[in-house]
N, C-alpha and C positions, 0 to 999 in steps of 0.2 A: 901038298898042303891041303888040309880039310878046313871046312868053314869053322869048325870048333877050335881050330888051332890058331886062327887069325887073332892077333892082339894088336889093335891099332892104338897109337898113342892119343891121349886126350890132353890138350893144353888147358890148364886151369887158369883163367884170368884172375889176377890179384884183385882187381877192382870189382865192385858190385853196384847194384842199383836198388833204389827203393821199390821200383815196380818194373817188371819186364812184361811187355805185351807180346804174345805170340800170335802173329798175324796182323798185318797192317791193312786190313780190309775195311769194310763198311763200319763195323763196330769198333775194330781195333784202333784205327787211326784216331777216331773221336775219343776213345778211351785214353790213348796216349796224350792227346792234347789236354784233356780234362785233368789227368793226373799231374802233368807237368805244370799246368797253370796253378794247381793247388800246392805247388812247392815241392813235389816229389822229383827225385832223379829218375828218369824214365828211359828205357831202351825199347824200341819197337823192332821186332824181328820179322822180316817179311821174305817170303820165298821168291817173289818176282822182283822186278826192277822199278816198280812204282806202287804207290799206295792207292787205296780206294776199293780194291776187291771187286765185288759184283758190279758196282757202279762204273768202274773204270775199265778193269781188265776183262770183265765179262760184258761190257758195253750195255748194261741194263739201264736204259734211259727211256722216258723220264722217271723221276721218283713217283711212286704211286701215291695218290692223294689220300690223306688221312685227316678227315675233318669231322667235327661235330657242330651242328648248327652253323655250318659255313666257316668255322674257325679252325685253323690248323692246331692239331693236338701236339705235334712235335716241334718244340721251340728250342731255346738255348743255343747250342752250337750249330744246330741245323739252320737257324735263322742267319747266323753269321756266315755259314757256308754259302747259302743262297745269295746273300748280299754281295759277297766277294765274287761269286760267279757272275752275277749281273753286272758288276762294275767293270769287268773285263770283256763283256759281250758273250760270255759262255753260259748265261742263264736267261730266263725270261718268264713272263707271265702272259697267259693268253686272255682272250676277251671274256672268258668265264671266271677269271680270277685265279686260275690254277697257276701257281708260282713254282711248279716242280720241274720245268723244262731245263735241261742242262746238256752241255757238251762233255762227254767222258774224258776227252783229252785235256780240256781245261780244268776239269775236276782233279786230275792227277796233280797238276801244278799247284792249284789252290790248297788242296789238302796237305801236300808236302810242305808248302810254305807255312801253313798254320801250325803244323807239327814242329817244324824247326824253330819257328818264332817263339813257340811255347817253352823252348829249352830242352825238349826231348831229343834223344839221339835215334838215328835210324841205322839198321843193319840189313841191307838188301841181299838178295840171292843166298838166303840162309834158311835151312830147314831144321825144324825141331826133331831130334832123334829120340831123346828119352829124358825123363825127369830123374833127378837125384833125390830120393826120398829119405827123410828122417822121421820115421813113424808116420803120422798123418800130415806131415808138413813137407812141402817141396823146398829143398834147400837150394837147388839149382837145376838148370837144364843143360843137357848136352845137345849142341847144335852141330850141323855140318855145312861147310861152305868151301870155297877155294883154299881157305887156310887150314882145311882138315877138320878134325873134331875138336871142339872147344867146350869148356864148361863155364856157364855164366850164372852168377848168383844174384838173388834179389830177396827182399822181404815178402813181397806179394807178386803173384803171377796172374795174368789175365789171359785166358784161352779164348782168343778171337779168331781161331783158325777156320771157323764156320762148320767144322766137322767134329769138334770136341777132341781133336787129336791129342793134346796134352792131357786132358782129363782122362781119356781112355788109358793112356800110358801110365797115369798115376793110379789106376785101379778103380776109377769112378764107373759104376754101372750106367748103362745107357739104354734108351729105347731107339728103335730104328724102323722106319716105314710104318705102314698101317697094320691092321690086325693080321694080315697075311705076310708082312715083311716087305711089301711092295712100296717103293718110293714114288714121289711125284715125278712126272716127266721132266727131262732135262732139255735144254735148248742150246744151240750154238748161234749166237747172234752175229750179224754182219752189217756192214755199212754199204749201201749202194750209192755210188757217186755218179755225177753227170746227169742228174734228173732235172727236168724242167718242172719245177713244183707248181708253177702257175697253171700250166697245161694239165698236169695231173689233177690239180684241185678242181679245175673247170670240168673235168670228166667225172670226178667223184661227186660233185655237188648234186646233180640230178639223181644220183643213187643214194642220197641221204648220208654220205660220208665226207662231204666237203667241209671246209673251214672258212670262216670269214677272213682269215689270214693264212696263206700257205706256209708261213713260217711256223705255224702251230697246227700241223696236219697230223691226223690220226685216222687210219683206216684198217679194216680187219675183215676176216672171213673164217668162220668155223662151220663145218657141215651142219645143216639143219638148225641153225640159230637165227635165221632170218636175214642174213647179209645179202644184199642185192648184187654182190660180187660173185655169188655162188655159181651162176650159169657160166661165168668165165672159167671157173675151176673145173666144172664138168667138161667143158670143151677141151681144156688143156689136158685133162686125164685121158679123154678119148683119143686125142692125137699123139699121146705119148710124151708130151712135154713134162707133165707131172705124174707122180704116183698118187694113188688115192689118199695115202696117209699124209701127203703134203697139205691136204685141206683140213686135217684134224685141228690145226691151229696156225693161223696166219695173221700177222699184225705188224704194222709199221708206223713210225713216227718221224716227223722232221726234227732237226737238231739245231739249237741256237748256235750261231757262229759258223755254221756250215750250210750255206744257203742252197746248195745243189745236192744235198745228201739226204738219205733216209736211213734210219736205224731200224732193223727188222728184229722183232722178238720171235724168231723162228730161224731155221726149221726145228720142229720138235724131233728129238732123237728117237731112234728105233725103240720100240716098246721094251725089248729085252735088255736094253742098255739103260738102266735107271739107278744104279748104285754108285754114287759119286765118291765112295770111299775105296772102290776097287780100281787099281791102276790099269788093269786090262780093259775094264769097262770105260774108263775115262779115255783111253787110247781109241777104243772103238767109237766112242761118241765124237771125238774130234774128226775121225775119218768119215763117219756117217753124216756128220753135220756138214762137212765141206761138200760132200756129194749132193746133199739136199740143197745147199746154197746154189750150186751150179744149176739145178733144175729151177729154182725160184727166180734166179736172174734171167734165165731163158723165158720164163713165164712173164715176167715184168716187161721185158723187151717186146714180146709178141702181143701182149694183151692190155697193157696200161699206157695210154697216151702220155707222152712226156718222158717215158722210160726207153724209147727206142735206141738211144745212144748211151744208155746207162752202162756202168761197168763196176766191177768189184772195188769198193773203196778200202775195205779191211775185213779180215776175219777177226772176231774176238779171240784174243790169245788164251782165254780161259772159258771153259764150258760153263754155261749158266745152270747152276744147281739150286734147286728150291728147298730140298730137305734131305738130310742124311741121318746123322746121329743126334739124339737129344739127351741131355744129361738127366739122371735122376737127381733132382734137387731137393732142397728143404721144403719146397712147395711145388706141386704139379698143377700147372694151369690147365683147365679143362674147357670143353665146349660149353658146358653149363655156366662156367664163370663168364664166358663171353656173352652168351644169350641172356643171362640174368643181370648183366652190367654190374658185376661184383666189383667193389672197391676194397682197398686194403690199407691198413695203417702204415705199411712199409712200401707203398706203391712208388715206382720210379718211372712209370710210363703210362700214358693213356692211349687207347686204341679204338678206332671205329672202322678200320679196314675189315672187309668181310672175310669169312671163311672162303678160301680160294685154292681149291685142290685141282691141279692139272693132272688128271688121271692118265695112265699109260694104257688103260684098257679101252679098246676101240668102242666108241659109241655107248659107253657105260652110262647108265643113269645114276648120277651121284646122289649120295645120301645127305645132301645139304642143300640149302636154298639161300637166296639173298633177300627173301621177303618172308614175313610171318607175323605172328602176334606177340612174340617175345619182346621184352623191353629193348633189346638191342636194335630193333628195326625202327625205332623212333629216330628222326633226323637229328635230334639233339643228344643222342645217347652216346655212351662210351663205356668201356670196361678198363680195368687197370691191370698192370703187370707188377707183381710184388718183387721186392729186392730178393726175397728168399728163393725165387725161381732162378736166380743167377748163382746160387750157392750149391755146388756139387757135394753130395753126401760123402763123408769120409775124408775130406781134405780141408785143412785148416786155413790155408792162405791162397786159395784159388777162386777166381770169379770167372763165370762163363756167360757173357752177354751175347746177344745176336740170335741167329737162327738155331743155335744149339741149346738155348735156354730150356729149362724144364717145362715141357708142355706135351700134351697129347698130340697125336698126328693132326687131328682137326684143328685144335687150338693153334698149333704152330703155323698152320697155313694162313692164319689171320695176322699173326704178329711178326712174320718173317721179313716183311718189306723193309726197304732201306731206312726210312725215317724212324721206324721203331728201333732198328738196330743202332741208329745214331743215339737215340734217347737211352737205350740200355747201356750203350758204350760209355756215354757221358756219366751216367750214374756209377758204372763199374770203375771208371777211372778216378772219380772223386772219392769213392769208397776205398779204393786201393791206397790212395794217398793218405787218407785218414787212418786206415788200418796200419800202414807202414810207420807213420809218425807217432801214433798214440797207443797202439794195441799190439805191438810186436808182430804185426802181420796178420793177426787173427781177424778175418773179415766178418766174423759173426759177433765180435765184441763191440763194434761201433753201434751207436744209437741211431736207429732208422729215422726217428723223428728229426734228429739233427741233420742227417743226410738230406732229407727232404727240404728242410729249411735252407740249406746251402744250395741245393739245386734250384729252388725258387729264386734265390738271390741272384743266380746266374741266368735267369730267364726261362728256366724249364717250366713246363706246364704239369705240375704234380700237386 
């Protein structure tokens, strides 16, 4: 039998939905909640066994702060998520007013409950295989799970896969990487358990990295960036505990609800492994990441007081990916849009998180800065993300919120953080419900002004 002769049966489900969300991650779960609360019948299709994506399965905690003049820019469902996390002890606010601390395991439960309470349905352990196209419209998607191949129908689809998987399969052109096709560095996060946070905090305090409360601890080291932990890394490299590249990026945070644990935003994956859409690269990243974690645990035990008896709490089941494909949309967000604080009549999100490029090129001097004379560097500044950046060219009934929205490499590095993905997801979910109910699924037919009014009524900051 040859591959071309294989003819697998596809079960066509008789029922359909108003909205199908492909990917129950950071943007997708919020999109599903928003669409269902707006009265749409919703199915969220997720490849893993829990929702939340980067925040849960990649263990990316805390949320990166996104404020203008000290005020959070991402509101709406993000506010509700934080409130519900706080109520169960899985969230918190530090002495500086940063309310973005959370427990990834708690977030899995909270997001799942919010989704199910909204009336949306979930289908776990299911992968999108292909769209069923009717001209420029997606009539359905073929998925694969333990039940085999199945075809699911909907009026509107939301591609929240993080990699524009459905959009690419539907023929949408995409951008990928920087001008040389190189992507941002990936990481495999891990939890270190058995840590005496009080002792560790007492050690870090004189080094300028302590906290008034060990429950909200953050410390870091990057070569030649002024961290007073750097001599410890030089010593560890000299004795063979660490490789030099282990000091390219090192960062750790305490976690609400887990008093003896740290969440590490490292190790950074080997430089040649940076394409998160390649399965061989992803496999190599998991392997390289676990090897790096072994080295970092040994370093913590040897060099950081309070970590002598520490042990591996968990590997993140999903590689932390910052950027892969970005759709070509009706509007391309650029670095100039960010620096000039451009606003839009169809804006669905405000952002003041900086351009944040994690280069894979060793010691490279980046072509961006976090200070300057442009309007964006004022403390009360922000730019906006237009609804059109979520609309992929050539497809009538598809929305793409999150890190795959239409943006240049530099612009994407500023809008990719979780809270912006929440805001884009909430807008996409509401828009999908409106399009399904009033416009036959055409996501360009709805009035952007009406969308903004409805988002504001739900507490969004637009």
